[in-house]
C-alpha positions as CSV (number, residue, x, y, z in Angstrom):
1,M,49.7,128.9,119.9
2,L,53.3,130.0,120.3
3,E,52.7,127.8,123.6
4,Q,52.2,125.0,121.8
5,L,55.0,125.4,119.6
6,A,57.7,125.1,122.0
7,H,56.1,121.9,123.6
8,A,56.1,120.7,119.6
9,L,60.0,121.6,119.5
10,R,60.8,120.0,122.5
11,Q,59.1,117.2,121.9
12,G,60.8,116.5,118.1
13,A,64.5,118.0,119.0
14,D,66.0,116.0,115.7
15,R,63.1,116.3,113.5
16,P,63.7,119.3,110.5
17,A,61.9,122.1,111.0
18,V,63.0,125.3,108.9
19,L,64.1,124.5,105.1
20,G,66.0,126.2,102.8
21,A,67.3,126.3,99.3
22,S,70.6,126.1,98.3
23,R,72.4,127.9,95.2
24,T,71.7,125.3,93.0
25,G,67.7,124.3,94.0
26,A,68.7,122.0,97.1
27,T,66.4,121.7,100.2
28,R,68.9,122.2,102.9
29,V,67.9,122.0,107.0
30,L,68.2,125.4,108.6
31,A,67.1,124.5,111.7
32,R,65.8,121.4,113.7
33,C,62.9,122.3,116.6
34,G,66.0,121.1,119.4
35,E,68.2,124.5,117.8
36,L,65.3,126.4,117.2
37,T,64.3,125.9,120.7
38,E,67.9,125.7,122.4
39,L,68.8,129.9,120.7
40,A,64.4,130.4,121.8
41,D,66.2,129.5,124.7
42,G,69.5,131.9,124.9
43,Y,68.4,134.6,123.3
44,A,65.6,134.6,126.5
45,S,68.0,134.0,129.2
46,A,70.0,137.0,127.1
47,L,67.4,139.5,127.2
48,H,66.3,139.3,130.6
49,Q,69.9,139.1,132.2
50,R,72.3,141.2,130.5
51,Y,69.8,143.6,129.0
52,G,67.5,143.9,131.6
53,L,64.2,143.4,129.8
54,R,60.6,142.5,131.6
55,P,57.3,142.2,130.9
56,G,54.9,145.3,129.2
57,D,59.1,145.9,127.1
58,T,58.9,146.4,123.9
59,I,62.4,145.7,121.6
60,G,62.4,146.5,117.9
61,V,62.7,143.8,115.3
62,A,64.3,144.1,112.3
63,V,64.8,140.7,111.3
64,R,64.7,137.9,107.9
65,P,61.7,135.5,108.6
66,G,63.8,132.4,109.2
67,P,65.2,130.6,112.5
68,R,66.2,133.6,113.9
69,A,63.6,135.8,113.6
70,L,61.3,132.6,114.8
71,A,63.2,132.2,118.2
72,V,63.5,136.0,118.8
73,M,59.5,135.7,118.8
74,L,59.4,132.2,120.9
75,A,61.5,134.6,123.4
76,A,59.8,138.0,123.5
77,H,56.9,136.0,124.2
78,R,58.3,133.6,126.6
79,L,59.3,137.3,128.7
80,G,55.9,139.5,127.8
81,L,58.0,141.6,125.6
82,A,56.0,143.1,123.0
83,I,57.9,143.5,118.9
84,A,57.8,146.5,116.9
85,V,58.1,145.3,113.5
86,L,60.6,147.5,111.6
87,D,61.1,147.8,108.5
88,P,64.5,149.6,107.1
89,A,63.8,149.5,103.7
90,A,60.6,151.6,104.2
91,G,63.6,155.4,104.7
92,P,64.7,157.2,107.2
93,D,62.5,159.3,107.6
94,V,59.7,156.7,107.9
95,L,61.9,154.6,109.7
96,L,63.1,157.9,112.3
97,A,59.4,158.8,112.7
98,R,58.3,154.6,113.1
99,L,60.6,154.3,116.0
100,S,60.2,157.7,118.1
101,S,56.0,156.2,118.2
102,A,57.4,152.6,119.7
103,R,60.5,153.8,121.8
104,P,61.6,150.2,122.0
105,A,64.3,149.5,125.1
106,L,66.2,147.4,122.2
107,V,66.6,147.4,118.9
108,L,67.6,143.4,117.3
109,A,68.9,143.9,113.6
110,D,70.3,141.4,111.2
111,A,73.3,142.5,109.4
112,A,70.8,142.6,106.2
113,A,68.3,144.9,107.8
114,Q,71.9,147.3,109.3
115,A,72.8,147.3,105.6
116,V,69.9,148.3,104.4
117,A,69.7,151.2,107.2
118,G,73.2,152.2,105.9
119,W,71.8,156.2,104.8
120,A,72.5,157.5,107.7
121,H,75.8,156.5,108.3
122,P,77.4,159.1,110.2
123,L,74.8,159.4,112.7
124,A,75.8,156.3,113.6
125,R,79.2,156.5,113.4
126,R,78.9,159.5,116.1
127,A,76.5,157.3,118.1
128,G,78.8,153.8,117.9
129,L,75.8,152.2,116.8
130,A,75.2,150.5,113.2
131,L,71.1,151.0,113.3
132,P,71.1,154.8,113.0
133,P,68.1,156.3,114.1
134,L,68.9,154.9,117.0
135,A,71.2,157.4,118.2
136,A,68.8,159.0,120.7
137,L,66.4,156.1,121.6
138,G,68.4,153.2,122.3
139,P,70.6,150.7,121.8
140,V,71.0,147.9,119.2
141,V,72.4,144.3,119.2
142,T,73.5,142.2,115.7
143,V,71.1,139.2,115.4
144,G,73.1,136.7,113.6
145,P,76.1,136.7,112.0
146,R,78.0,140.4,111.8
147,A,79.4,142.1,108.8
148,P,82.1,144.7,109.5
149,G,79.8,147.7,110.8
150,C,77.4,145.9,112.9
151,A,75.9,146.3,116.4
152,P,77.7,144.0,119.2
153,A,75.7,140.6,119.0
154,L,73.1,139.4,120.8
155,R,74.8,136.1,122.0
156,P,72.5,133.8,123.7
157,A,73.1,133.0,127.3
158,R,73.3,129.7,129.8
159,A,71.7,131.1,132.3
160,P,68.5,130.1,134.1
161,L,65.1,130.9,131.9
162,P,62.9,133.5,134.0
163,A,60.1,131.3,134.4
164,P,57.4,132.8,131.0
165,Y,55.2,135.2,131.0
166,E,51.7,133.8,131.3
167,G,49.2,137.6,130.8
168,D,47.9,139.2,128.0
169,G,48.7,142.2,126.8
170,D,51.3,143.7,123.5
171,A,52.5,141.2,121.6
172,V,52.8,142.9,117.9
173,I,53.1,146.3,116.6
174,V,53.1,146.3,113.1
175,F,53.6,149.9,111.2
176,T,51.1,150.4,108.4
177,S,49.3,154.3,106.8
178,G,49.7,157.9,108.6
179,T,52.0,160.5,107.8
180,T,56.2,160.8,108.1
181,S,54.6,162.9,111.5
182,S,52.8,161.0,113.0
183,P,53.1,157.7,111.4
184,R,50.2,154.9,112.3
185,A,50.7,150.9,114.1
186,V,48.3,147.5,114.6
187,V,48.9,146.3,118.2
188,H,48.1,143.1,118.8
189,S,47.6,141.4,121.9
190,R,49.5,138.5,122.6
191,G,45.6,137.2,123.2
192,G,44.7,138.1,119.8
193,L,47.9,137.0,118.0
194,A,46.8,133.5,119.2
195,A,43.1,133.5,117.9
196,G,44.6,134.3,114.7
197,M,46.8,131.7,114.3
198,R,44.5,129.1,115.8
199,T,41.9,130.5,112.5
200,V,45.4,129.6,109.9
201,T,45.4,126.2,111.9
202,D,41.3,125.7,111.2
203,L,41.9,126.9,107.5
204,V,45.5,125.3,107.1
205,R,44.8,121.9,109.0
206,P,49.1,121.0,108.6
207,R,49.4,117.4,109.4
208,P,52.4,116.1,111.5
209,G,55.0,114.9,108.5
210,E,54.1,117.4,106.1
211,T,56.0,119.6,104.4
212,V,54.1,123.2,104.3
213,L,55.9,126.2,101.8
214,G,55.5,130.0,103.5
215,G,57.9,132.4,104.9
216,T,55.5,134.1,107.6
217,S,55.0,134.0,111.0
218,F,51.3,133.4,110.7
219,V,52.7,130.5,108.0
220,L,55.5,128.9,110.2
221,V,54.2,128.9,113.7
222,P,50.7,126.6,113.0
223,S,52.6,124.7,111.1
224,L,55.2,123.6,113.4
225,A,53.1,123.5,116.5
226,A,51.3,120.7,114.6
227,G,54.5,118.9,113.6
228,A,54.8,119.7,109.8
229,A,58.2,121.2,108.5
230,V,58.4,124.9,107.1
231,A,60.5,126.0,103.6
232,L,61.0,129.2,102.9
233,P,60.6,130.3,99.4
234,A,63.5,131.1,97.8
235,R,63.9,135.0,96.1
236,S,64.2,133.4,93.3
237,T,61.8,132.3,90.2
238,R,63.8,129.6,89.0
239,L,64.8,128.2,92.8
240,L,61.2,128.2,93.9
241,Q,59.9,126.4,91.0
242,R,62.6,123.6,92.1
243,Q,61.5,123.9,94.9
244,I,57.8,123.2,94.3
245,R,58.9,120.3,92.6
246,L,61.0,118.6,94.5
247,L,59.2,119.3,97.9
248,R,55.8,118.4,96.4
249,P,54.4,120.5,99.4
250,A,51.3,120.0,100.8
251,N,50.5,123.0,101.3
252,T,52.3,126.6,99.9
253,Y,51.3,130.2,100.8
254,L,52.4,132.9,98.3
255,T,51.7,135.7,97.1
256,P,50.2,137.1,93.5
257,P,53.2,137.8,92.4
258,Q,55.1,135.1,93.1
259,L,52.8,132.1,91.8
260,R,52.4,133.8,88.0
261,G,54.5,131.2,85.8
262,L,55.3,128.6,88.3
263,D,53.7,125.0,87.5
264,G,53.8,121.8,89.6
265,F,52.0,123.1,92.3
266,T,50.8,119.8,95.0
267,G,48.4,119.3,97.4
268,R,46.5,123.3,98.1
269,V,47.8,126.8,97.6
270,W,47.5,129.7,99.5
271,T,47.5,133.4,98.3
272,G,46.8,136.4,99.7
273,S,48.6,140.6,100.4
274,A,47.5,141.2,97.0
275,P,44.1,140.8,94.8
276,A,44.6,136.9,93.3
277,S,41.9,136.9,89.9
278,A,40.1,133.8,89.4
279,E,42.0,133.2,86.2
280,L,45.5,133.2,88.6
281,L,43.7,130.7,90.5
282,G,42.6,128.5,87.9
283,R,45.4,128.8,86.5
284,V,47.6,127.6,89.4
285,K,45.1,124.5,89.8
286,R,45.7,123.2,85.8
287,A,49.4,124.0,87.3
288,G,48.4,121.3,89.8
289,A,47.3,122.4,92.6
290,R,44.7,120.4,94.7
291,E,42.7,123.8,95.7
292,A,43.7,126.9,94.8
293,W,42.7,129.6,98.0
294,S,42.1,132.9,97.8
295,V,42.7,134.5,101.6
296,Y,41.5,138.2,102.4
297,A,43.4,139.2,105.3
298,L,44.5,142.8,106.9
299,T,47.2,144.0,109.1
300,E,44.4,144.6,111.8
301,L,43.3,141.0,111.3
302,F,44.4,138.2,109.9
303,P,42.7,136.1,108.4
304,A,39.4,137.2,108.2
305,A,38.0,135.5,104.7
306,A,39.3,132.7,102.3
307,V,37.5,131.7,98.9
308,E,38.1,128.5,96.6
309,E,39.0,129.2,92.4
310,A,35.1,127.0,92.4
311,D,33.3,129.1,94.0
312,K,35.6,132.2,93.1
313,A,35.1,131.9,89.2
314,A,31.3,130.5,89.5
315,H,30.7,133.7,90.8
316,Q,28.5,136.4,89.0
317,G,27.8,140.1,88.9
318,D,30.3,142.8,89.8
319,G,32.9,143.1,92.6
320,D,35.8,140.3,93.5
321,L,34.2,137.8,95.6
322,L,36.7,137.5,98.7
323,G,34.0,134.4,100.4
324,Q,32.4,133.7,103.7
325,P,33.8,135.4,106.7
326,L,36.0,133.0,108.7
327,P,34.2,131.3,111.7
328,G,34.3,134.5,114.7
329,V,34.9,137.1,112.2
330,G,32.0,139.7,111.8
331,A,31.4,141.5,109.1
332,R,28.8,145.0,108.1
333,L,29.4,147.4,105.8
334,S,29.3,151.5,107.5
335,P,26.9,153.9,106.2
336,E,29.7,154.9,103.3
337,G,30.1,151.1,102.6
338,E,33.1,150.7,103.8
339,L,33.0,147.4,105.1
340,L,33.1,147.3,108.9
341,L,35.3,143.7,110.4
342,T,36.0,142.3,114.2
343,G,36.5,139.3,115.6
344,P,38.8,137.3,118.4
345,A,41.7,137.5,116.3
346,A,41.5,142.1,115.6
347,R,43.7,144.2,116.7
348,H,43.3,145.0,120.2
349,R,44.1,149.2,119.1
350,Y,45.9,151.4,117.0
351,L,49.2,153.1,118.9
352,G,48.3,155.7,121.1
353,E,44.8,155.0,120.5
354,R,42.1,153.4,122.8
355,P,40.7,150.1,122.0
356,D,37.9,149.6,119.3
357,P,36.6,146.1,118.5
358,W,35.3,147.5,114.7
359,V,38.3,147.1,112.3
360,R,38.1,149.9,109.6
361,T,39.2,148.2,106.0
362,G,39.3,150.6,103.6
363,D,38.2,148.5,101.0
364,R,34.4,149.5,99.6
365,A,32.4,146.0,99.3
366,R,28.6,144.3,99.4
367,L,27.7,141.2,101.5
368,T,25.6,138.4,99.7
369,P,21.7,137.0,101.1
370,D,23.9,134.5,102.3
371,G,26.7,136.7,104.2
372,R,29.6,136.0,101.5
373,I,31.7,139.6,101.0
374,V,32.0,141.1,97.8
375,L,34.6,143.8,97.2
376,A,33.6,146.6,95.1
377,G,37.3,149.2,95.6
378,R,39.1,151.3,97.5
379,C,37.8,154.0,100.3
380,K,41.5,154.7,101.2
381,D,44.8,156.1,99.9
382,M,47.0,152.9,99.2
383,V,49.2,151.8,96.2
384,L,49.5,148.2,96.3
385,R,52.4,147.2,94.1
386,R,54.4,143.8,94.3
387,A,52.1,142.6,97.2
388,E,53.1,145.5,99.4
389,N,51.2,148.1,101.1
390,I,52.4,151.7,100.4
391,Y,50.7,154.6,101.7
392,P,50.8,158.0,99.6
393,G,50.2,159.7,103.1
394,L,53.7,158.8,104.3
395,Y,56.3,160.1,101.9
396,E,54.2,162.8,99.3
397,P,55.0,165.6,102.6
398,A,58.8,164.8,101.4
399,L,57.9,166.1,97.7
400,H,56.6,169.3,98.4
401,L,60.4,171.3,97.8
402,P,60.6,175.0,96.8
403,G,59.0,175.3,92.7
404,V,57.0,172.5,94.1
405,E,53.3,173.4,93.5
406,L,51.6,170.4,94.3
407,A,52.6,166.7,94.8
408,V,50.7,163.2,94.7
409,L,52.1,159.4,94.7
410,V,49.2,157.5,92.7
411,G,48.7,154.0,91.6
412,V,48.3,152.8,87.9
413,P,47.0,149.6,87.4
414,A,49.8,147.1,85.9
415,E,49.3,143.1,85.1
416,E,46.5,141.1,87.4
417,G,45.4,143.2,90.1
418,D,49.2,145.0,90.4
419,E,50.1,149.0,90.3
420,R,52.8,150.9,89.4
421,L,53.6,153.6,91.6
422,V,53.6,157.1,90.1
423,A,55.0,160.4,91.6
424,L,52.6,163.5,89.8
425,I,54.6,166.4,90.7
426,Q,53.0,170.4,89.5
427,P,55.4,172.5,89.1
428,Q,55.1,176.6,90.5
429,A,54.7,179.0,87.0
430,G,58.1,179.3,85.8
431,A,60.0,175.9,88.0
432,D,62.3,174.9,86.0
433,R,61.7,171.3,85.6
434,R,65.2,169.8,85.1
435,Q,66.3,171.9,87.8
436,L,63.5,170.2,89.7
437,R,63.7,166.9,88.5
438,T,67.5,167.3,89.9
439,A,66.6,168.5,93.3
440,L,63.8,165.6,93.9
441,Q,66.0,162.4,93.7
442,A,66.7,163.6,97.2
443,P,63.6,163.0,98.6
444,L,62.8,159.8,96.1
445,G,66.5,158.3,97.6
446,R,65.6,158.6,100.8
447,M,61.6,156.8,100.3
448,G,63.5,153.1,100.4
449,S,61.0,150.4,99.3
450,A,58.7,152.6,98.2
451,R,60.7,154.7,95.7
452,P,58.4,155.4,92.3
453,D,58.3,153.7,89.2
454,A,57.8,157.2,87.2
455,L,57.9,160.6,88.0
456,L,55.8,162.6,85.4
457,F,55.0,166.7,85.3
458,A,52.2,168.0,85.5
459,E,48.6,169.9,86.6
460,I,47.3,167.6,88.9
461,P,43.1,167.2,88.4
462,L,41.6,168.5,91.7
463,S,37.5,168.4,92.7
464,G,35.1,169.0,95.3
465,R,34.4,171.6,96.6
466,S,37.5,171.6,99.0
467,R,40.0,171.3,95.4
468,K,41.8,168.3,96.7
469,P,43.6,166.0,94.1
470,D,41.5,163.8,92.8
471,R,43.4,160.5,93.2
472,A,41.9,158.1,90.3
473,A,42.0,161.5,87.9
474,A,45.2,161.4,88.6
475,S,46.2,158.3,88.0
476,R,44.7,157.9,84.8
477,L,46.4,161.1,83.2
478,C,49.4,159.1,84.5
479,A,48.2,156.0,82.7
480,R,48.1,157.8,79.5
481,A,51.2,160.0,80.3
482,L,52.8,156.3,80.5
483,E,51.7,154.7,77.7
484,A,52.3,157.8,75.2
485,D,56.2,157.7,76.6
486,G,56.2,154.0,75.9
487,S,55.4,152.7,79.7
488,R,59.0,152.4,80.3
489,P,59.9,151.1,83.4
490,S,62.5,153.3,84.9
491,G,63.1,154.0,88.2
492,T,62.5,158.0,88.1
493,R,63.2,158.2,84.5
494,G,60.2,158.5,82.9
495,G,58.0,161.9,82.5
496,R,57.9,165.2,80.9
């Protein structure tokens, strides 16, 4: 698929490829096909000639979605490199652990990512680097415009291009759950990544000359390869609404939190990354969409199943209908009722582990007689907030300070499948809660985008012979406490 994209870009050099929105909401061309090709070739030459990268090497990438991120992906694919996707907003402790696990030969970061990672500036200054954790792990370069204090720029080179790498191997490494001491990462092969993008193409069917609204790689690559232009969604709801009305996209891909409150849809609308109710999909169709689809996908397998609003609304019985597994996707249940999936687009393995064709989704489900998947709940600890997966195991150890008996992070249901993240702390007998609240601000501040919405003190419910925290009961306890407290949406101010 990436080779098909490279060919399509070279065939229509003057055609607009990636669109954006100005501050007034007007459409602007961020990159034409020829510009993308030139940038990707220049990055490939620079990474090969100046930095000596070869097939099988890993690069860390912390670049916002857009033309430069896409050019980096194309350059890495040409050279046979694996991309470790880095999220500086995950917080310094988590990012350090992930960098230690992936061991990239080079990190490519834009100025915004380096700014977010500025929580360890003294370490960076000593190492002469801008992305702090790399002091002991390797060099960093800036993709795009530099800001004061940024690492040296990755300048596209005009040296001869190396021949495209044609073998298989690791393509993308995406970190998910695990713990701070042992982070877990999904590894996709080049073949698996291509299979996933082919599945998206068959499902969405983008056409030449159309406009697609969406920002992920699984939207960008198949759409551009088919000859469509892609508009990156504006962050502001007001500008996003204006984009929809001006562009009238044939296909729109937004998360459920982005969809709420919008109207004037055209063509088909796709949503995922968080549960999408039949009511939300119906609202989207009433707001103009010809079709409204919910896509079930995981980091380990994208996409896995899809269902249109009409089928979802007609579903009778308990559970959330996810739809029929997409072509090539196999589904079965474990003895405990966990949904297991397999297929050509499934991840190859987890970093540091042996390959396994079956993906454990962490979701409880049932299969209907005609093979459709109906979601029944979760098996693993995860909080879904604003379409972002937050894994408590990554952050809970940092909350066990002197004076803390037990600490958990739990999700409290919010609107339409969203959750609020709450840090529930059980102090030791005699501990001063005011002092403890002050001491907890340091680890909470290092949690980045996973910082809880509220901090509560209470005795944590336990269950089972092992007396482990009962997370469901803890969630209910937090919900009652927040409701009694007026459910104030305070960074971490709430609580007793």
